[in-house]
C-alpha positions in Angstrom: 75.6 19.4 162.6 74.4 17.4 159.5 77.0 15.8 157.2 78.1 18.1 154.4 77.4 15.6 151.7 74.2 13.9 153.0 72.1 12.4 150.3 74.7 12.9 147.6 76.3 10.4 145.3 80.0 10.4 144.4 81.9 8.5 141.9 85.7 8.2 142.7 87.8 6.7 140.0 91.0 4.8 140.9 89.4 4.6 144.4 90.8 1.3 145.7 94.1 2.6 147.2 96.3 5.5 148.0 94.9 8.9 147.5 91.8 7.4 145.8 90.9 5.5 148.9 91.5 8.4 151.2 89.1 10.5 149.2 86.4 7.8 149.0 86.5 7.2 152.8 86.4 11.0 153.5 83.5 11.7 151.3 81.7 8.8 152.8 82.3 10.1 156.2 80.4 13.2 155.3 77.4 11.3 154.2 77.9 10.7 150.5 77.2 7.4 148.9 80.4 6.5 147.2 81.0 4.4 144.1 84.6 3.1 144.2 85.9 2.6 140.7 88.8 0.2 140.2 90.4 -1.6 137.2 92.2 -4.6 138.6 92.5 -5.0 142.4 89.1 -6.5 143.3 90.2 -7.3 146.9 91.5 -3.7 147.6 88.4 -2.1 146.2 86.1 -4.4 148.4 88.4 -3.5 151.4 87.6 0.2 150.9 83.9 -0.6 150.7 84.0 -2.7 153.8 85.8 0.0 155.7 83.2 2.6 154.7 80.3 0.3 155.6 81.9 -0.6 159.0 81.8 3.2 159.9 78.1 3.3 159.0 78.6 4.8 155.4 77.3 3.6 152.1 79.6 2.4 149.3 79.9 0.0 146.3 82.7 -1.1 144.1 82.4 -0.9 140.4 85.0 -2.3 138.0 85.7 -0.6 134.6 88.6 0.8 132.7 88.3 4.7 132.5 90.2 4.6 129.2 87.2 2.8 127.5 84.5 5.2 126.4 82.0 2.4 126.2 82.7 1.1 129.7 82.6 4.6 131.2 79.3 5.4 129.5 77.7 2.2 130.6 78.8 2.3 134.2 78.0 5.9 134.7 74.5 5.3 133.4 74.2 2.3 135.8 75.2 4.6 138.7 72.5 6.9 137.8 69.9 4.3 137.3 70.7 2.7 140.7 70.9 5.8 142.7 68.9 8.3 140.8 71.6 10.8 140.7 75.3 11.7 140.3 76.5 14.8 142.2 80.3 14.4 142.5 82.9 13.0 140.2 86.6 12.7 141.3 88.8 11.8 138.4 91.7 10.2 140.3 92.6 7.2 138.2 96.0 7.4 136.7 99.3 5.9 136.3 102.8 6.3 134.7 105.4 4.7 132.7 108.7 6.3 133.7 111.2 6.5 130.8 113.5 9.1 129.4 112.0 10.6 126.2 114.5 8.9 123.7 113.6 5.5 125.3 109.9 6.1 125.6 107.8 4.0 123.1 105.0 5.3 121.3 102.6 2.8 122.9 103.8 3.8 126.3 103.2 7.5 125.6 99.8 6.7 124.3 98.9 4.4 127.2 99.9 7.1 129.8 97.9 9.9 128.2 94.9 7.6 127.6 94.7 6.6 131.2 95.3 10.0 132.8 94.0 12.5 130.3 91.6 10.6 128.0 90.0 8.8 131.0 89.3 12.3 132.6 87.6 13.3 129.4 85.4 10.2 129.1 84.3 10.2 132.8 83.7 14.0 132.8 81.6 13.9 129.6 79.6 11.0 130.8 78.9 12.7 134.3 78.3 16.1 132.8 75.2 14.8 130.9 73.5 14.1 134.2 74.8 17.0 136.0 73.4 19.4 133.4 70.0 17.9 133.8 70.2 18.3 137.7 71.7 21.9 137.4 74.3 20.8 139.8 77.6 19.0 140.1 81.0 18.9 141.5 84.0 17.6 139.4 87.5 17.4 140.9 90.3 16.2 138.7 93.6 15.0 140.2 96.8 16.4 138.6 100.3 16.3 140.0 103.1 18.7 140.8 104.8 17.1 137.9 102.6 19.2 135.6 104.2 22.4 137.1 107.8 21.3 137.8 108.4 18.5 135.3 110.2 15.3 136.3 113.0 13.5 134.4 111.6 10.4 132.8 108.0 11.7 133.1 107.3 13.5 129.9 104.2 11.6 129.1 102.9 11.8 132.8 103.7 15.6 133.0 102.1 16.2 129.7 98.9 14.3 130.6 98.5 16.0 134.0 99.2 19.4 132.4 96.5 18.6 129.8 94.1 17.8 132.7 94.6 21.4 134.1 93.8 23.0 130.7 90.9 20.7 130.2 89.5 21.7 133.6 89.7 25.4 133.0 87.9 25.1 129.7 85.1 22.7 131.2 84.7 24.9 134.1 83.7 27.8 131.7 81.3 25.6 129.8 79.2 24.5 132.7 79.5 27.4 135.2 76.0 28.7 134.6 74.5 25.3 135.5 75.9 25.3 139.1 78.6 22.8 138.1 82.1 23.4 139.3 85.3 21.9 137.9 88.6 22.1 139.8 92.0 20.4 140.1 93.9 19.1 143.0 97.6 18.8 142.3 99.3 16.6 144.9 103.1 16.7 145.4 104.9 13.8 147.0 102.3 11.8 148.9 103.1 8.7 151.0 101.6 6.1 148.6 102.9 3.0 146.9 104.3 5.1 144.0 106.5 7.1 146.4 107.6 4.0 148.3 108.9 2.5 145.1 111.5 5.3 144.6 115.0 4.5 145.4 116.2 5.7 149.0 118.7 8.2 147.6 116.0 9.8 145.3 113.6 9.9 148.2 116.1 11.8 150.3 116.9 14.2 147.4 113.3 15.1 146.9 112.7 15.5 150.7 115.3 18.2 150.7 113.3 20.1 148.1 110.1 20.1 150.2 110.1 23.0 152.6 107.9 21.1 155.0 110.5 18.4 155.0 108.1 15.5 154.8 105.9 13.5 152.6 102.2 14.4 152.4 99.4 12.1 153.6 96.6 10.9 151.3 94.2 12.2 153.9 95.5 15.7 153.4 94.7 15.5 149.7 91.2 14.2 150.6 90.5 17.2 152.8 90.9 19.6 149.9 88.8 17.4 147.7 86.1 17.4 150.3 86.2 21.3 150.4 85.9 21.5 146.7 82.9 19.1 146.4 80.7 20.5 149.2 77.9 22.9 148.4 79.6 25.6 150.2 82.4 25.8 147.6 79.9 26.9 144.9 82.0 30.0 143.9 85.3 28.1 143.4 85.8 26.8 139.8 88.5 26.3 137.3 91.1 26.4 140.1 94.3 24.4 140.6 95.1 23.9 144.3 98.5 22.4 145.1 99.0 20.0 148.1 102.7 19.7 148.1 104.2 21.0 151.3 105.6 24.1 149.5 107.4 22.1 146.8 105.8 24.4 144.2 104.3 27.8 145.1 
């Protein structure tokens, strides 16, 4: 059986660690050439590329800030010029500043929205230009269960992720006739550095809320992304798929 993504080119933002790394490696395992975007951790991004190449895949690391329109436009153009196409975009880059609303500074609010929501806008806009010409494309935006449940201290993060979901539905309608799908994967508590930093008492409290009684694995999120970006998922668009162990149904 031939790889599901043979000959395709994928850009994964925030692809140097955690969920992003798992997505990059999974897409590469199905034949995609993967461009791993990162902002700061050069060594981690190179490690992902090396791991993919060791398994016979194709990958490169590209450093740019998704919250900069100019940087996004230039680097997406460079990807297309180098590989001749861009079939898949996974908007995974994000981050949070956890703070109760009354203590949340305006610049912190703006930074969280710009990294998560505005970055998704910039990257999607740049990629769609090329996908429209090709009459083909797959965009997957990574949201969070926080957009559905809310979390104390995460008003900015929850707002940004909820915004991504509304953005996705609208964009999906705009590009549907060009064979471009746009969907959301909304992870719950996944075993990444972000979860590891939580206090032990809070971890236990959250685990009690998850019907499956465990953290998710980055690879489990990557499998859902793989499903959405393959050609066989052509009739799935504008959807939000939770990967949360039953935390939100």
